[in-house]
Residue, then its C-alpha position, 0 to 999 in steps of 0.5 A: m500500500t502506498s501512502r500520500n507521500g509516495r512511500r510504501g508502508r503499512f498503516g498501523t497502530e500508535p505506537p508502532p509495534t517495533g522500533s524506538a517509538a515502541q520502546d520509548a515510554e511516556p516520560d513520568q509527570e515528575s520529569v516533565a515538571r522538573a524539565i519545565a521548571l529548569r527550562l524556565l529558570t535557565a532563561s530567568a528567575r521566576s516566582r513559584a506561582q509562575l512555575a506552577e502556572a507553566m506546569a498546569r498549562k502542560d497538564v502536570p498534576d497539582e500534587v506532582a507540581e507541588r512536590v517538584l516546586d517544594r524540592f526546588t524551593e528546598v535546594g534554593l532554586i526558587d526563592d520568592t523573597e529574593y525574586a521579589r527583592m530583585l524585581v523591585r531593585t531592577r524595575h525601580a533602578e532601570r525602568g524608573l517604575s513607582r512602588r505602586a507599579i512594581g507592586v502591581e507587577l509583583r502581584r501579577r507574578g504571583i508574589d504574596d502581599e506580605t513578601a511584596r510589601d517587604a520587598l517594596e520597603q527597599v524603595d522609600a519616598d525619597d528614592e521614589d521622588e528622586a526617580a520621578r524627578r529624573l524622569v521629569r527632567r528627561k521628559l522635559a529635555s526630550t520635549s524642549g521644542l514644544d509648547a509648555q502645555t504639550r510638554s506638561r501633558r506628555t510628562l504627566a502621561a509618561l510618569g502616570r504610565k510608570g505609576y507615579p501619582p499625578g500630584l507628585v508629578a505636577r509638583l515636580l513638573r512645576e518645580e522643574l519648569a520654574l528652574q528652566d524659566l529661571e535659567g532662561e532668564l539668566d542666559g543673557f545675563d553677564p555678571g561683569p567683572 
């Protein structure tokens, strides 16, 4: 009998009665769970909840996933506390996100409220103000050719997307615009000898 691709063969049952496919057993669920966790952790750090979710998508039974996740936690491959602290540091320092925005991201990644609260203590109000001020300055510099209203609107929107409260952004914006106006007035000033 000839198949569609022109090769001869016989239609048989799955798995075939002979060959490597007949001898290979289905991998056990624990091996699948370990492979999923190791593959994801190799790419980047993950929370326990993210790993559990990935295992559930691959139909790993809950009790098997729990057993594997417990073992990975025991040997230190999963540490939600350190993961949360690392995420807070990087999101604040590299992206300039506010504590509120980082908290939302931590919850989305399955970090419990207490762990998130502890991790967010790394960023105090002064750190957050300084990060917002840097972002305001950067946005004002990038919009320097535009009118003040457009610059203000774009700055408020940009920092709002990063989770900063409008009151803080408006205050910093007023301060920075006042400084720029003062500097503009001094541009032609010559203090003389």
